[in-house]
C-alpha positions in Angstrom: 15.7 -40.7 42.6 18.9 -40.2 40.5 16.9 -41.2 37.4 14.2 -38.6 38.2 16.9 -35.9 38.8 18.5 -36.8 35.5 15.2 -36.6 33.6 14.4 -33.3 35.2 17.8 -31.9 34.2 17.4 -33.2 30.6 13.9 -31.6 30.3 15.2 -28.4 31.8 18.2 -28.2 29.4 16.1 -29.1 26.4 13.5 -26.5 27.2 16.1 -23.8 27.7 18.2 -24.7 24.7 18.6 -22.1 21.9 15.9 -22.4 19.3 16.8 -23.7 15.8 18.0 -21.0 13.4 16.3 -21.0 10.0 18.5 -21.6 7.0 18.5 -18.4 4.8 19.4 -16.9 1.5 18.3 -13.9 -0.6 16.2 -12.7 -3.5 18.2 -10.9 -6.2 16.0 -8.4 -8.0 18.2 -6.2 -10.1 18.1 -6.0 -13.9 21.9 -6.2 -14.2 23.5 -9.1 -12.4 26.4 -7.6 -10.5 27.8 -8.2 -7.0 29.9 -5.8 -5.0 32.3 -6.9 -2.2 29.8 -6.6 0.6 27.1 -8.5 -1.3 29.5 -11.3 -2.2 30.6 -11.6 1.4 27.0 -11.7 2.8 25.9 -14.2 0.1 28.8 -16.5 0.8 27.7 -16.7 4.4 24.1 -17.6 3.5 23.2 -21.0 4.8 21.2 -22.4 1.9 22.8 -23.2 -1.5 20.4 -21.0 -3.5 20.1 -17.5 -4.8 16.6 -16.6 -6.0 17.2 -14.5 -9.1 14.6 -12.5 -11.1 15.2 -13.2 -14.8 12.5 -11.0 -16.4 9.0 -9.8 -16.1 6.1 -10.7 -18.4 3.4 -8.1 -19.2 0.6 -7.9 -21.8 1.1 -4.8 -23.9 -1.3 -3.9 -26.7 -2.6 -7.5 -26.5 0.8 -9.1 -26.9 3.0 -10.9 -24.3 6.2 -9.0 -23.7 9.3 -9.7 -21.6 10.3 -6.7 -19.7 13.6 -5.9 -17.9 15.4 -9.0 -19.0 18.6 -9.5 -17.1 22.1 -8.7 -18.3 25.2 -9.9 -16.5 28.4 -8.1 -15.3 31.6 -10.1 -15.0 31.6 -9.3 -11.2 28.6 -11.7 -10.8 30.2 -14.9 -9.7 28.7 -17.2 -7.1 28.8 -20.8 -6.0 25.1 -20.6 -5.2 22.6 -22.4 -7.4 20.4 -19.9 -9.3 16.6 -20.3 -8.9 15.1 -18.4 -11.9 12.2 -16.2 -11.1 9.7 -14.7 -13.5 7.3 -12.0 -12.4 4.1 -12.0 -14.4 1.5 -9.2 -14.2 -2.0 -10.3 -13.2 -3.5 -8.7 -16.4 -1.4 -11.1 -18.5 -3.9 -13.8 -17.6 -7.1 -11.7 -18.4 -9.0 -13.0 -21.4 -6.3 -15.5 -22.3 -6.9 -18.7 -24.4 -5.6 -22.2 -23.7 -3.4 -21.9 -26.8 -2.0 -18.6 -25.5 -1.2 -20.2 -22.1 0.8 -23.0 -23.8 2.5 -20.4 -26.0 3.4 -18.3 -22.9 4.7 -21.3 -21.0 6.9 -22.4 -23.9 8.4 -19.0 -24.5 9.1 -18.3 -20.8 10.9 -21.6 -20.5 12.9 -20.9 -23.7 14.0 -17.5 -22.5 15.0 -18.8 -19.1 17.1 -21.5 -20.8 18.6 -18.9 -23.3 19.7 -16.6 -20.5 21.0 -19.4 -18.3 23.2 -20.7 -21.2 24.3 -17.2 -22.4 25.5 -16.2 -18.9 26.7 -19.6 -17.8 24.4 -19.6 -14.8 24.3 -22.7 -12.6 20.5 -23.1 -12.3 18.8 -25.8 -10.2 15.7 -27.8 -11.0 13.2 -25.1 -10.0 11.4 -22.2 -11.6 9.6 -19.7 -9.4 6.7 -17.7 -10.7 5.7 -14.5 -9.0 2.1 -13.3 -9.8 -0.5 -11.5 -7.7 -3.3 -13.6 -9.2 -6.9 -12.9 -8.3 -10.3 -14.6 -8.4 -10.8 -13.6 -12.1 -7.4 -15.0 -13.2 -6.8 -18.0 -10.9 -8.0 -20.7 -13.3 -5.9 -19.6 -16.2 -2.9 -18.9 -14.0 -3.1 -22.4 -12.4 -3.4 -23.9 -15.9 -0.3 -22.0 -16.9 1.7 -23.4 -13.9 0.7 -26.9 -14.9 1.7 -26.3 -18.5 5.1 -24.8 -17.5 5.8 -27.8 -15.4 5.0 -30.1 -18.3 7.1 -28.1 -20.8 10.1 -27.4 -18.6 10.2 -30.7 -16.7 11.2 -28.8 -13.6 9.6 -28.2 -10.3 7.4 -25.1 -10.5 6.9 -23.1 -7.4 5.1 -19.8 -6.8 4.9 -16.9 -4.5 2.0 -16.5 -2.0 0.7 -13.2 -0.9 -1.1 -12.5 2.4 -4.6 -11.9 0.9 -4.3 -15.2 -1.1 -3.9 -17.0 2.2 -6.7 -15.2 4.0 -9.1 -15.5 1.0 -8.0 -19.0 -0.1 -11.6 -20.1 -0.6 -12.0 -17.4 -3.3 -8.5 -17.1 -4.8 -7.9 -20.9 -4.8 -4.9 -23.1 -4.1 -2.1 -23.1 -6.8 -1.1 -26.6 -8.2 2.4 -26.6 -6.7 4.1 -28.5 -4.0 5.9 -25.5 -2.5 5.1 -21.9 -2.1 7.0 -18.8 -0.9 5.0 -16.7 1.6 5.6 -13.0 1.1 5.6 -11.4 4.5 5.7 -7.8 3.4 3.6 -5.2 1.5 0.9 -5.3 4.3 -0.6 -2.1 2.9 -0.1 0.5 0.1 2.7 3.0 0.7 0.7 5.5 -1.3 -2.1 5.8 1.2 -2.3 8.3 4.1 -1.6 6.0 7.0 0.4 5.9 10.2 1.2 2.2 9.6 4.4 0.8 8.1 3.3 -0.2 4.7 6.3 -2.6 4.2 5.5 -4.6 7.3 2.8 -4.1 10.0 3.1 -7.2 12.2 -0.5 -6.9 13.5 -1.9 -6.8 10.0 0.3 -9.8 9.0 -0.9 -11.8 12.0 -4.6 -11.1 11.1 -4.1 -12.3 7.5 -2.1 -15.4 8.5 -4.1 -16.4 11.6 -5.1 -19.7 9.8 -1.9 -20.3 7.7 -1.6 -23.6 9.5 -4.7 -24.7 7.7 -3.3 -23.9 4.2 -3.4 -27.0 2.1 0.2 -26.6 0.7 2.4 -27.6 3.6 5.8 -26.8 2.2 6.1 -23.1 2.7 9.2 -21.0 2.7 9.1 -17.5 4.2 10.2 -14.3 2.4 11.1 -11.5 4.8 11.8 -7.8 4.0 15.0 -6.0 4.8 14.5 -3.2 2.3 13.6 0.4 3.1 12.3 3.5 1.3 11.2 7.1 1.7 7.6 8.2 1.0 7.5 11.8 -0.3 4.3 13.7 0.1 3.7 17.0 -1.7 1.2 19.9 -1.1 -1.7 18.0 -2.6 -1.1 14.9 -0.6 0.2 12.9 -3.5 2.9 10.4 -2.8 6.0 9.0 -4.5 8.7 6.5 -3.4 12.4 6.9 -3.2 14.0 3.5 -2.8 16.6 2.6 -0.2 16.3 5.6 2.1 16.9 5.1 5.8 16.6 7.3 8.9 20.2 8.4 8.7 19.4 10.0 5.4 17.1 12.5 7.2 20.1 14.2 8.8 20.3 17.3 6.7 20.4 21.0 7.7 17.7 21.7 5.1 15.3 19.2 6.8 13.0 20.0 9.8 12.5 17.0 11.9 8.8 16.1 12.6 9.3 12.7 14.2 11.9 10.0 14.4 10.9 8.9 10.9 9.6 12.0 9.2 11.0 15.4 8.1 9.8 18.5 6.2 12.0 20.0 3.6 12.9 23.7 4.3 14.6 24.6 1.1 13.9 23.7 -2.6 16.6 21.5 -4.1 17.8 18.1 -5.3 17.6 15.4 -2.7 18.3 11.8 -3.4 18.3 12.4 -7.1 14.9 14.1 -7.1 14.0 17.8 -7.1 11.8 18.4 -4.1 10.2 21.6 -2.9 10.1 23.3 0.4 7.2 22.0 2.4 7.4 18.5 1.0 7.6 15.7 3.6 9.6 12.5 3.6 8.6 9.6 5.8 11.1 6.7 6.2 9.8 3.1 6.4 12.4 0.4 7.3 12.3 -2.9 9.2 13.7 -3.6 12.6 15.2 -6.8 14.0 12.3 -6.8 16.5 9.7 -6.9 13.8 11.4 -9.8 12.0 11.8 -11.8 15.2 8.1 -11.2 16.0 7.1 -12.5 12.6 9.3 -15.6 12.8 8.2 -16.4 16.3 4.5 -16.2 15.1 5.1 -18.4 12.1 7.1 -21.0 14.1 3.8 -21.8 15.8 2.0 -22.1 12.5 4.5 -23.7 10.0 6.8 -26.6 10.4 10.4 -26.1 9.4 10.8 -23.2 7.0 13.7 -21.5 5.3 14.0 -17.7 5.0 14.6 -15.7 1.8 15.4 -12.1 2.5 14.3 -9.4 0.0 16.7 -8.3 -1.2 20.4 -8.8 -1.7 21.7 -5.2 -1.9 24.6 -3.7 0.0 22.3 -0.8 1.0 20.1 -3.3 2.9 22.5 -6.1 4.1 25.2 -4.1 5.8 25.1 -4.7 9.6 22.0 -6.9 9.3 21.4 -9.9 11.5 20.2 -12.9 9.4 20.1 -15.6 12.0 16.5 -15.7 13.2 
């Protein structure tokens, strides 16, 4: 009888114990590497030893491959974290590309990563992450590029994975990597007239990822959004984005409140570095703790053991944020 009581107590305690927190870190997506006091403090508390850092973009301009927005470094950028270099490549870069051009592209990307790592004394690890929104028409050449980059660099090559690439995996294909980073944001376009949160609508995400447990690559890390922005709409229904706005920015005597997240401008003037006219509307999109918890709870039922990478490390987004999910 005592044994049974002990077993019952053990099962009860185990079932009621706090669920495991996911190790986390951040993406760093600024052109100039610099860290203020807040960002340094938050990064030091991150529970994985990495900082995922964008080095440059690659685009095809007038038929030529061009690095865009290559990083520079400020002396304030000091961290004990290992840097994971990231290169964003536009999908059109892989349109009408030859095998020779793929090899050329892989070699030059690897060379530029090495050059910047040495120039800025960055402690990089053995991984290069490629971010590309590949499609059915570019998948074969993109996948060939990933293999060539692995061969040339001798490093582990990983890549980002967007929601539609999971849902439509039969068409978009499975990248030749051992680890992917699932981007749990950008569930719709912010430039459409919609009442949904374009950064993250949890119901849309769940519909796209309903079969993520069947995805052939089993090592999946999870990228979660902590950024925000304001969507400005003019008289013609045209939209533009103002980065890093939050609901507290709507507190202005020249703004008429329409809802908890939307205002109408009552007086022409400069707002948030932009000249905006009377009648223009600003809608705020930001992410709540509840949304992030709901996403993590959903994914825990689908994916075994994942780390979280928050997008992105910026004092505007990390202040008073809870990262233990």
